N, C-alpha and C positions, 0 to 999 in steps of 0.2 A: 421515289419518296412514298412513304406509307400514308394511305388516306385515313381520315378520322372516323370513317364509317366502316361497318363490317360488310364484307361481300354478300351478295344475294344469297348464297348457300347458307349463311348464318355462322360459318366458322371464321374465327379470327386469324389473321396472319400472324405468324410467329416473328417477333422482332429480335434481331441479333443485338448483342450488347453494344457494339460500336454504332448501331443505328439509333439507339435509345438516347444516349447522352450526346447533346449537341455541343455544349460548352460549359465550362465552369463559370459561375458568376462571382467575380472578384470585386467586392465593394468593401467599404469601410464597416458597414453593418455586418457583412458576411464574414469578414476577418474577426470581428468581435465575437460573433457566434461560434466561429471555428475554435478560437483560443479559449473561450469560456465554457462552451457547452459541447464541444466536439461534434458540431453539426455543420455540414457543408451544403452550399446551394449550387444547383445546376439547372441549366435550361435543357428541357427534354422534349422529345417528340410529343405532340398533342395526343396521339393515339396510345401512348404508353400508360399502363396501369401501375399501381404501386408494386405489385409483384415483379413486373418487367424491370422497373427502376431498381428494386433491391437486387435482382439477379445480375443486372448490368454492372452496377457499382461494385458488387462483390467480385465479379469476374474481372473487370478492368483493372481494379486497384488492389486486389488480394486483401480485402479487409472484411470484417463482419459487421453487417448493418443491424442496428437494434430498432430503428424506427424511420419511417418515410412519411413525410407530409407533402401534400401537393396543392399548388394554387394554379388555377386557370386565370391568366391575366388577360384582360380585354385590351384591344388596341386603343390607343389614344386618338381623339379626333384632332386633325390638323387642318387649319384654314389658311389660304394664301389668296388674298384678293378675291377673285370670283370662284376659285376652286375650293372644293371641300373633299378631304380625304381622311384616311386614318392609317395608323401603323398597324402591323399585323398582330393578331392575338397570339399568345404563346403560353407555354406551361412551365412552371417553376417547381422544382423538387427540392425539399430540404431534407437531407439525409443525415440522421444521427448515427454515429458509429459507437461500437462498444468502447469503454473507457481505455483499454489498452491499444486500440487501433488508431492510426493517424494516416492522413493523406498528405504526402510531401509536396504535392502540387501547389498548395496554398502557402 
């Protein structure tokens, strides 16, 4: 797994396309966004940049990306009797495609 920090040398590790995209986010809101605005949501690796995400989506699905928006989602706090924990933080990418392109996965 790729860490969120850069190595001591200062150079960033190159992410491969199948390492960047973890899973598509299929929700009611996501389906509405896909049908109306041609925008699709994915969970991505936290170390990925917008350029990495754009390159990965274009390579994996053979489409042209016009815009990438990224959200860093914090983990939710969970409590159970005497214990306190949280879910893990994650990164969400909303990818808008060119009007003539579609992803058939959704």
